[in-house]
C-alpha positions, -999 to +999 in steps of 0.1 A: -511+721-209-547+711-215-564+699-183-596+686-197-590+650-186-583+662-150-614+684-151-635+654-162-620+633-133-628+661-107-663+664-121-668+626-117-655+628-081-678+657-073-708+639-088-700+608-068-696+629-036-729+646-043-747+613-047-732+595-017-725+621+009-749+638+033-727+669+032-711+668-002-679+688-007-671+699-042-634+696-050-618+725-068-586+728-088-582+764-075-576+753-039-543+738-028-559+715-002-583+702-027-555+696-052-538+674-026-570+656-019-574+649-057-538+637-057-546+614-028-576+600-047-555+594-078-528+578-057-553+554-042-568+545-076-533+539-090-525+513-064-522+478-080-551+464-061-575+492-071-561+496-106-568+459-114-600+457-093-583+428-074-580+409-107-616+413-117-609+433-149-589+424-180-554+436-186-566+458-214-592+474-191-566+480-164-542+496-189-570+519-202-577+529-166-540+533-159-535+556-189-565+578-179-553+581-143-517+588-152-529+615-176-549+631-148-518+629-125-497+645-152-522+673-156-525+678-119-487+680-115-486+706-143-509+728-123-493+721-089-459+703-088-460+704-050-487+677-046-475+644-032-483+612-050-466+579-043-481+554-068-474+579-096-437+585-095-422+612-116 
C-alpha cells in the first residue's frame, strides 16, 4: 500500500514539533513506539470535538479532514496492525 499520505502527516507533525518544542523529537515510521505515538495523535484528531474544531468549521471541511485522517490511519494500520486506535475502529 502507498503510504504517502501518512508520510506527509508525519512530516507535518515533525515540523510542528520542531517549531514548538525546545527538544524536538522526530517521529519515525520505522520505530514501533513512534508508530503508536502517531496512532495516538490520529486518535486525538479524530475525536468529534477536534475533528469539527468544536463546531468552528463547516461540515465539508470536517469531512475533508476526516477523509485525510482516516487515510492516514489506514496506511498506519497497513504498516503496523498492532497499533491501538479507538476513534478509528476497524
